[in-house]
C-alpha positions in Angstrom: -78.5 -79.7 3.7 -78.1 -77.9 0.4 -79.0 -74.6 2.0 -76.4 -75.1 4.6 -73.8 -75.9 2.0 -74.8 -72.7 0.0 -74.6 -70.7 3.2 -71.2 -72.0 4.0 -70.0 -71.3 0.5 -71.3 -67.8 0.6 -69.7 -67.2 3.9 -66.4 -68.7 2.6 -66.7 -66.4 -0.5 -67.3 -63.4 1.6 -64.3 -64.1 3.8 -62.2 -64.7 0.7 -63.4 -61.5 -0.9 -62.8 -59.5 2.3 -59.3 -60.9 2.5 -58.7 -60.1 -1.2 -59.9 -56.5 -0.7 -57.5 -56.1 2.3 -54.6 -57.6 0.4 -55.3 -55.3 -2.6 -55.4 -52.3 -0.2 -52.2 -53.4 1.4 -50.6 -53.9 -2.0 -51.6 -50.4 -3.0 -50.3 -49.0 0.2 -47.0 -50.8 -0.2 -46.7 -49.7 -3.8 -47.3 -46.1 -2.7 -44.6 -46.4 0.0 -42.2 -47.9 -2.6 -42.9 -44.9 -4.9 -42.4 -42.5 -2.0 -39.2 -44.2 -0.9 -38.0 -44.2 -4.5 -38.6 -40.4 -4.6 -36.7 -40.0 -1.3 -33.8 -42.2 -2.6 -33.7 -40.1 -5.8 -33.6 -36.9 -3.8 -30.9 -38.3 -1.6 -28.9 -39.4 -4.7 -29.3 -35.9 -6.2 -28.2 -34.3 -3.0 -25.2 -36.6 -2.7 -24.2 -35.9 -6.3 -24.5 -32.1 -5.7 -22.4 -32.5 -2.5 -19.8 -34.5 -4.4 -19.7 -31.8 -7.1 -19.4 -29.0 -4.5 -16.6 -30.9 -2.7 -14.8 -31.3 -6.0 -15.2 -27.6 -6.9 -14.1 -26.6 -3.4 -11.0 -28.9 -3.7 -10.1 -27.3 -7.0 -10.6 -23.8 -5.5 -8.5 -24.8 -2.5 -5.7 -26.1 -4.7 -5.9 -22.8 -6.8 -5.7 -20.6 -3.7 -2.9 -22.8 -2.2 -1.0 -22.6 -5.4 -1.4 -18.8 -5.5 -0.4 -18.6 -1.9 2.7 -20.7 -2.5 3.7 -18.6 -5.5 3.1 -15.4 -3.5 5.3 -16.7 -0.6 8.0 -17.8 -3.1 7.9 -14.4 -4.8 8.0 -12.6 -1.4 10.9 -14.8 -0.3 12.8 -14.1 -3.5 12.2 -10.3 -3.2 13.3 -10.5 0.4 16.5 -12.3 -0.6 17.1 -9.7 -3.4 16.6 -6.9 -0.9 19.0 -8.6 1.6 21.6 -8.9 -1.2 21.1 -5.2 -2.1 21.5 -4.2 1.6 24.4 -6.5 2.3 26.2 -5.2 -0.9 25.7 -1.6 0.3 27.8 -1.0 3.5 26.2 2.5 3.9 22.9 1.0 5.0 24.2 -0.4 8.3 23.3 1.1 11.7 24.8 4.5 12.6 25.9 5.2 9.1 27.3 8.5 8.2 26.7 10.0 4.8 28.7 12.9 3.4 27.0 16.1 2.5 27.8 15.5 -1.2 26.1 12.1 -1.0 23.0 13.6 0.5 23.0 16.5 -2.0 23.3 14.0 -4.8 20.5 11.9 -3.4 18.1 14.9 -3.3 19.4 16.5 -6.5 21.0 19.4 -4.8 18.0 20.4 -2.7 15.5 20.1 -5.5 12.0 21.5 -4.6 10.4 18.7 -6.5 11.8 16.2 -4.0 10.8 18.3 -0.9 8.1 16.5 1.1 7.9 18.8 4.1 9.4 21.5 6.3 9.5 21.7 10.1 11.1 23.7 12.8 14.4 22.0 12.4 14.7 22.0 8.6 13.4 20.8 5.3 12.7 17.1 4.5 13.4 15.6 1.1 12.8 12.3 -0.5 15.9 10.8 -2.0 17.6 7.7 -3.1 20.7 6.3 -1.3 22.1 3.0 -2.2 19.0 1.9 -4.2 16.8 2.6 -1.2 14.2 5.4 -1.0 15.0 7.5 2.1 13.8 10.7 3.8 16.6 13.2 4.4 16.0 16.0 6.9 18.5 18.8 6.2 19.0 20.6 9.6 19.1 24.4 9.5 22.6 25.9 9.6 24.0 29.3 8.9 27.2 27.9 7.5 27.1 25.4 4.6 30.4 23.9 5.8 28.6 22.8 9.0 25.4 21.6 7.1 24.1 18.3 8.4 21.2 16.1 7.9 19.4 13.0 9.2 18.6 10.0 7.0 15.4 8.0 7.8 13.5 5.2 6.1 11.0 6.9 3.7 7.4 6.1 4.8 5.1 6.8 1.9 2.0 6.3 4.0 3.2 8.6 6.8 4.6 7.8 10.2 2.9 5.8 12.9 1.9 9.1 14.5 0.3 10.2 11.3 -1.7 6.9 11.1 -2.8 7.1 14.7 -4.0 10.7 14.1 -5.6 9.7 10.8 -3.7 12.3 8.9 -4.7 12.8 5.2 -8.1 11.1 5.9 -6.5 7.7 6.3 -8.6 5.0 8.0 -8.0 4.4 11.7 -5.8 1.4 12.5 -7.8 -1.6 13.7 -7.2 -2.8 17.3 -5.5 -5.9 15.9 -3.0 -3.8 14.0 -2.5 -1.5 17.1 -1.9 -4.6 19.3 0.6 -6.0 16.8 2.5 -2.7 16.7 2.6 -2.5 20.5 4.0 -6.1 20.6 6.6 -5.2 18.0 7.7 -2.0 19.8 8.0 -4.0 23.1 10.1 -6.6 21.3 12.4 -3.9 20.0 12.7 -2.3 23.4 13.5 -5.7 25.0 16.2 -6.2 22.3 17.7 -2.8 22.9 17.8 -3.2 26.6 19.3 -6.7 26.4 22.0 -5.6 24.0 22.8 -2.5 26.1 23.2 -4.7 29.2 25.7 -7.0 27.5 27.9 -4.2 26.3 
């Protein structure tokens, strides 16, 4: 009977020890998982903090750019208003304006060679200043100074559209987006001219 009791006790101890070993292994596994998850959580917290910092810096950059854009728009609007004031205060800048020969001579400092920008088949072209606006004045060839005449154009420092399309003076070719915009603006101008000519 004692032997049976000892055998039962040993069997019970073995079962208990086996369970204890399994529980210890499970505990180690769970502790390892907790450590792993702790590392993952820390990584996620670091990533979240970095993302929040990036979002904050992007917001600051956005506000800075927006402020700069608003200032630029305000500045451009003020300049546009100033230009409109200058133009409206100068009646000689309206459509189909006629300038006297003396006004043109004064604008180009009596045909100064320093203001000459070109010469074509119809005459010389000068850069001048009329009514606080830089203009190009083409003096047409004439044998008689009494009959001298000229044409006044807006001065285009970067050349005409034809110059830009032909890449004169090694200018970069216009992008297709710019070309398309120019075509649209020309079409709008033609539509406007046709609509006003029909109403008159």
